[in-house]
TIPASE-62010 format. One record per residue (C-alpha): x negated, y, z negated; residue in one letter. Coordinates in Angstrom, 2 decimals, padded with zeros to 5 digits, always signed. Each point is the difference from the previous one (the first is absolute). Example, Ala and Ser with C-alpha at 12.3 -4.5 7.8 and 13.67 -1.06 7.14 Angstrom:
TIPASE-62010
PT       X       Y       Z code
PT -012.30 -004.50 -007.80    A
PT -001.37 +003.44 +000.66    S
end
This chain:
TIPASE-62010
PT       X       Y       Z code
PT -029.49 -028.71 -000.02    M
PT -003.01 +000.02 -002.28    T
PT -002.27 -000.27 +003.01    Q
PT +001.56 +003.07 +001.66    D
PT -000.43 +002.08 -003.14    V
PT -003.63 -000.97 -000.40    S
PT -000.78 +000.76 +003.62    L
PT +001.67 +003.39 -000.19    T
PT -001.72 +000.86 -003.25    A
PT -003.34 -000.96 +001.49    G
PT +000.41 +002.59 +002.74    V
PT -000.80 +002.90 -002.34    A
PT -003.40 +001.47 +000.82    L
PT -002.48 +001.72 -002.26    S
PT +000.84 +003.58 -000.93    A
PT -002.18 +002.60 +001.77    P
PT -002.19 +002.38 -001.94    Q
PT +000.67 +003.13 +002.08    I
PT +003.38 +001.71 +000.07    T
PT +001.04 +003.14 +001.79    E
PT -000.31 +003.42 -001.62    H
PT +000.13 +003.52 +001.37    R
PT -003.21 +001.44 +001.42    A
PT -001.09 +003.58 -000.62    W
PT +000.68 +002.26 +002.97    S
PT +000.48 +003.66 +000.80    S
PT +001.97 +001.92 +002.60    R
PT -001.70 -000.47 +003.33    G
PT +001.15 +003.23 +001.65    V
PT -001.95 +002.14 -002.44    K
PT -003.15 -002.07 +000.51    M
PT +000.46 +000.13 +003.77    L
PT +000.07 +003.79 -000.11    V
PT -003.11 +000.09 -002.21    L
PT -001.81 -002.38 +002.36    G
PT +000.80 +002.16 +003.02    I
PT -001.13 +003.12 -001.87    V
PT -003.27 -001.76 -000.94    A
PT -000.59 -000.96 +003.64    L
PT +000.63 +003.53 +001.18    L
PT -002.31 +001.34 -002.67    A
PT -002.69 -002.49 +001.02    A
PT +000.35 +001.11 +003.60    G
PT -000.34 +003.64 -000.99    Y
PT -003.10 -000.73 -002.11    V
PT -001.57 -001.92 +002.85    I
PT +000.63 +002.97 +002.28    W
PT -001.61 +002.33 -002.52    R
PT -002.96 -002.37 -000.32    T
PT -000.88 +000.59 +003.64    S
PT -000.34 +003.73 -000.69    K
PT -002.17 -000.28 -003.14    E
PT -003.60 -001.00 -000.57    S
PT -002.26 -001.08 -002.81    G
PT +001.42 -000.88 -003.41    D
PT +003.44 +001.40 +000.85    A
PT +000.30 -002.37 +002.93    K
PT -000.97 -002.97 -002.17    T
PT +002.52 +000.95 -002.67    A
PT +002.76 +000.38 +002.57    L
PT -000.87 -003.36 +001.53    A
PT +000.33 -001.72 -003.37    W
PT +003.26 +001.83 -000.63    A
PT +001.31 -001.24 +003.36    A
PT -000.95 -003.58 -000.86    V
PT +001.79 +000.25 -003.36    V
PT +003.13 +001.45 +001.60    L
PT +000.05 -002.75 +002.63    V
PT -000.31 -002.69 -002.69    L
PT +002.82 +001.62 -001.98    I
PT +002.19 +000.17 +003.09    A
PT -000.72 -003.63 +000.88    V
PT +000.80 -001.11 -003.55    G
PT +003.24 +001.95 -000.09    L
PT +001.14 -001.30 +003.39    L
PT -001.13 -003.58 -000.60    R
PT +002.06 -000.19 -003.18    G
PT +003.21 +000.66 +001.92    L
PT +002.32 -002.98 +000.36    V
PT +003.34 -000.11 +001.76    Q
PT +002.67 -002.23 -001.57    V
PT +003.00 -000.82 +002.20    A
PT +003.39 -001.06 -001.40    P
PT +000.07 -003.75 -000.51    G
PT -003.75 -000.16 -000.58    E
PT -002.36 +000.11 -002.96    A
PT -003.72 +000.68 -000.21    R
PT -002.10 -002.11 -002.34    V
PT -002.94 +002.09 -001.24    V
PT -003.31 -001.78 -000.65    Q
PT -003.19 +001.62 -001.30    L
PT -003.24 -001.98 +000.24    F
PT +001.94 -003.28 -000.01    G
PT +002.21 +000.93 -002.96    K
PT +003.75 +000.47 +000.23    Y
PT +000.93 +003.59 -000.85    R
PT +003.75 -000.09 +000.62    G
PT +002.61 +000.31 +002.72    T
PT +001.49 +003.03 +001.72    I
PT +003.67 -000.39 +000.94    R
PT +001.04 +003.68 +000.36    E
PT +000.52 +000.71 +003.72    P
PT -001.75 +002.96 +001.56    G
PT -003.53 +001.37 +000.14    L
PT -001.94 -000.86 -003.16    Q
PT -003.58 +000.56 -001.10    W
PT -002.12 -002.47 -001.96    V
PT -003.63 -000.49 -000.84    N
PT -001.81 +000.15 +003.39    P
PT -002.27 -002.91 -000.98    F
PT +002.92 -002.40 -000.43    T
PT +001.23 -002.57 +002.48    R
PT +003.70 +000.09 +000.80    R
PT +001.79 -003.20 +001.07    L
PT +003.40 +000.23 +001.69    T
PT +002.70 -002.37 -001.28    V
PT +003.47 -000.04 +001.52    S
PT +002.82 +000.03 -002.56    T
PT +002.75 -000.41 +002.59    K
PT +002.44 -002.91 -000.08    I
PT -001.21 -002.80 +002.23    R
PT +001.59 -002.98 +001.72    N
PT -002.06 -003.13 +000.30    Q
PT +001.19 -003.25 +001.54    E
PT -001.71 -003.23 -000.90    S
PT -001.12 -002.42 +002.65    A
PT +002.37 -002.86 +000.77    Q
PT -001.04 -002.86 -002.26    A
PT +000.75 -003.69 +000.40    K
PT +000.34 -001.61 -003.42    V
PT +001.88 -002.80 -001.73    N
PT +002.98 +000.84 -002.15    D
PT +000.72 -001.63 -003.38    A
PT +001.48 -003.05 +001.77    D
PT -003.08 -000.41 +002.18    G
PT +001.65 +001.19 +003.22    N
PT -002.17 +002.20 +002.26    P
PT +001.48 +003.47 +000.43    I
PT -001.04 +003.27 +001.60    E
PT +000.24 +003.09 -002.17    I
PT -001.04 +003.66 +000.14    A
PT +000.80 +003.09 -002.06    A
PT -000.25 +003.78 +000.20    V
PT -001.25 +001.98 -003.00    V
PT +000.64 +003.68 -000.72    V
PT -002.71 +001.37 -002.28    W
PT -001.74 +003.19 -001.08    Q
PT -003.26 +000.91 -001.72    V
PT +000.78 +001.10 -003.56    R
PT -003.49 +000.19 -001.54    D
PT -002.71 +001.17 +002.38    T
PT -002.77 -000.77 -002.50    G
PT +000.95 -003.68 -000.12    K
PT +000.58 -000.15 +003.77    A
PT -003.49 +001.30 +000.82    V
PT -002.16 -001.46 -002.77    Y
PT +001.74 -003.17 -001.22    S
PT +000.21 -001.85 +003.32    V
PT -002.18 -000.06 +003.08    D
PT +002.72 +000.98 +002.50    N
PT +003.43 +000.58 -001.49    F
PT +001.85 -000.31 +003.33    I
PT -001.57 -003.38 +000.75    K
PT +000.50 -000.98 -003.63    F
PT +003.75 +000.66 +000.21    V
PT +000.20 -001.93 +003.28    S
PT -001.70 -003.10 -001.40    I
PT +001.96 +000.08 -003.25    Q
PT +003.24 +000.36 +001.98    T
PT -000.74 -003.14 +001.99    E
PT -000.97 -001.84 -003.19    T
PT +003.22 +001.00 -001.79    A
PT +002.15 -000.96 +003.01    V
PT -001.64 -003.43 +000.17    R
PT +000.46 -000.54 -003.73    H
PT +003.69 +000.93 +000.13    I
PT +000.53 -002.28 +003.01    A
PT -001.64 -002.91 -001.83    N
PT +002.07 +000.59 -003.14    S
PT +003.52 -000.26 +001.51    Y
PT +001.72 -002.22 +002.59    P
PT +001.22 +001.39 +003.29    Y
PT +003.64 -000.70 -000.90    D
PT +001.74 -001.51 -003.02    N
PT +001.93 -002.67 +001.98    R
PT +002.98 +000.30 -002.27    G
PT -002.02 -000.28 -003.20    R
PT +000.00 +002.57 -002.78    D
PT -003.45 +001.51 +000.54    R
PT -001.54 +003.08 +001.53    M
PT -001.09 -000.14 +003.62    S
PT -001.73 +002.32 +002.44    L
PT +002.95 +000.22 +002.36    R
PT +002.93 +000.06 -002.44    D
PT -001.51 +002.32 -002.65    N
PT -001.78 +002.60 +002.12    A
PT +000.55 +002.90 -002.42    D
PT -001.30 -001.89 -003.04    E
PT -002.97 -001.33 +001.98    I
PT -001.02 +003.46 +001.22    T
PT +000.25 +001.35 -003.55    Q
PT -002.33 -002.71 -001.24    R
PT -002.31 +000.60 +002.93    L
PT -000.12 +003.72 -000.85    S
PT -000.74 -000.73 -003.66    A
PT -002.79 -002.46 +000.81    E
PT -001.57 +002.27 +002.62    L
PT +000.17 +003.02 -002.35    A
PT -001.87 -002.06 -002.58    N
PT -002.63 -001.01 +002.55    R
PT -000.74 +003.53 +001.30    V
PT +000.21 +001.80 -003.37    E
PT -003.80 +000.07 -000.26    S
PT -000.17 +001.93 +003.30    A
PT +002.24 +002.80 -001.28    G
PT +002.78 -000.85 +002.47    V
PT +003.75 +000.15 -000.59    D
PT +002.18 -002.51 +001.87    V
PT +003.24 +001.76 +000.95    I
PT +001.77 -002.80 +001.84    E
PT -000.58 -003.36 +001.66    T
PT +002.16 -001.75 +002.59    R
PT -000.29 -003.31 +001.82    L
PT -000.15 +000.71 +003.73    T
PT -000.22 -003.60 +001.19    R
PT +001.19 -003.22 -001.58    L
PT +000.51 -003.16 +002.03    S
PT -000.96 -003.63 +000.20    Y
PT -003.15 -000.82 +001.93    A
PT +000.64 -001.03 +003.65    P
PT -000.94 -003.64 -000.60    E
PT +002.91 -000.55 -002.41    I
PT +002.38 +002.75 +001.09    A
PT +002.20 -002.31 +002.12    Q
PT +000.19 -002.67 -002.68    A
PT +000.90 +002.52 -002.70    M
PT +002.57 +001.61 +002.31    L
PT +001.72 -003.37 +000.45    R
PT -000.05 -000.49 -003.76    Q
PT +001.58 +003.41 -000.56    Q
PT +002.63 -000.75 +002.62    Q
PT +000.76 -003.32 -001.66    A
PT +000.32 +001.71 -003.38    D
PT +002.34 +002.56 +001.55    A
PT +002.16 -002.72 +001.59    V
PT +000.22 -001.92 -003.29    V
PT +000.95 +003.16 -001.86    G
PT +002.64 +000.92 +002.57    A
PT +001.45 -003.52 -000.09    R
PT +000.16 +000.12 -003.76    Q
PT +001.95 +003.26 +000.10    R
PT +002.39 -001.39 +002.63    I
PT +000.69 -003.14 -002.04    V
PT +000.54 +001.98 -003.18    E
PT +002.44 +002.28 +001.81    G
PT +001.82 -002.90 +001.64    A
PT +000.48 -001.80 -003.31    I
PT +001.44 +003.16 -001.51    G
PT +002.42 +000.41 +002.90    M
PT +001.13 -003.64 -000.20    V
PT +000.55 +000.29 -003.75    R
PT +002.05 +003.16 +000.52    L
PT +002.12 -001.64 +002.72    A
PT +000.84 -003.01 -002.16    L
PT +000.86 +002.20 -002.98    E
PT +002.31 +002.24 +002.10    R
PT +001.78 -003.01 +001.55    L
PT +000.57 -001.48 -003.42    Q
PT +001.18 +003.29 -001.58    E
PT +002.46 +000.87 +002.78    E
PT +001.28 -003.59 +000.43    G
PT -000.48 -000.02 +003.75    V
PT -000.86 -003.69 +000.14    V
PT -000.60 -002.81 -002.45    E
PT -003.43 -001.54 +000.50    L
PT -001.21 -003.18 -001.57    D
PT -003.71 -000.65 -000.55    E
PT -000.49 -001.63 +003.40    E
PT +001.63 +002.90 +001.86    R
PT -002.01 +002.48 -002.03    K
PT -003.20 -001.82 +000.97    A
PT +000.97 +000.06 +003.68    A
PT +000.84 +003.70 -000.17    M
PT -003.28 +000.80 -001.72    V
PT -001.91 -001.97 +002.64    S
PT +001.74 +001.78 +002.87    N
PT -000.46 +003.47 -001.51    L
PT -003.68 -000.58 -000.69    L
PT -000.54 -001.16 +003.57    V
PT +001.73 +003.10 +001.35    V
PT -001.78 +002.46 -002.32    L
PT -003.49 -001.50 +000.10    C
PT -000.22 -000.97 +003.67    S
PT -002.25 +002.10 +002.25    E
PT +002.22 -000.68 +003.04    Q
PT +003.66 +000.73 +000.56    A
PT +002.26 -002.87 -001.12    T
PT +002.68 -001.55 +002.22    Q
PT +003.52 +000.18 -001.36    Q
PT +001.83 -003.36 -000.18    V
PT +003.74 -000.23 -000.71    V
PT +000.81 -003.10 -002.06    N
PT +003.47 -001.25 +001.01    T
PT -000.16 -003.09 -002.09    G
PT -000.51 -000.75 -003.66    S
PT -003.18 +000.44 -001.95    L
PT +000.18 -003.68 -000.92    Y
PT +000.50 -001.36 +003.54    Q
end
């Protein structure tokens, strides 16, 4: 148990330095209108330039250039944010914040805007072949439901947060598979097959700890495949069948003994017949044969004495 705790505790990764905060933005519709007006004004000035000469033409040409630059700056600063998306704003390599408000927004035209999806995602791990706690090879896979919570961490703390979640998912699944046996085999211990809910909860907790540095929230995990490897599947199936047969036989014997005890007590209470110890033993033997036999028993009528 100490080993499991130390391994889980060692999963924690270093805390990132950048966390998400809101970026400055303005309403994009207003800036779009101003940009269109600036373009129209630049077009009008250019038209007037063709009809002037001398210093007036030079001044109009410069005015047209300025208006075009203003229009380009206004239009370049427009950014469209769709529902379920966020835009990470970066200026000259420095994180300036995140825009989450859907709609048309306007930011500094010199910034770079990175699109990060904040939708809930499903990701299934590749089928892994690992050894369980008993050393038996098993095949296991899991599906993870996750969502980006902190866009600053997702973009700047890891190289590729989608690939990071995928690799950490496979690592967590392998660790969980190595930490528990496939089944408990009648012993009082947790197993992958018999304690699926507890195992998935522990898998979720471990994976959430692993991907915390990427700003990701783990919503749910579920095992999608859990089976013995093909090379031992037949042997383990025979073992499970043998365990089932032994358990069924044990239940049958326990029930038969109870029925025999009840029959003897009722015969004695109602005084139907007086049985000595030898007759009781014979009756118990016959009843156990009838109740525990897998095949139908043949009825035999005894016309003589028990002692002949």
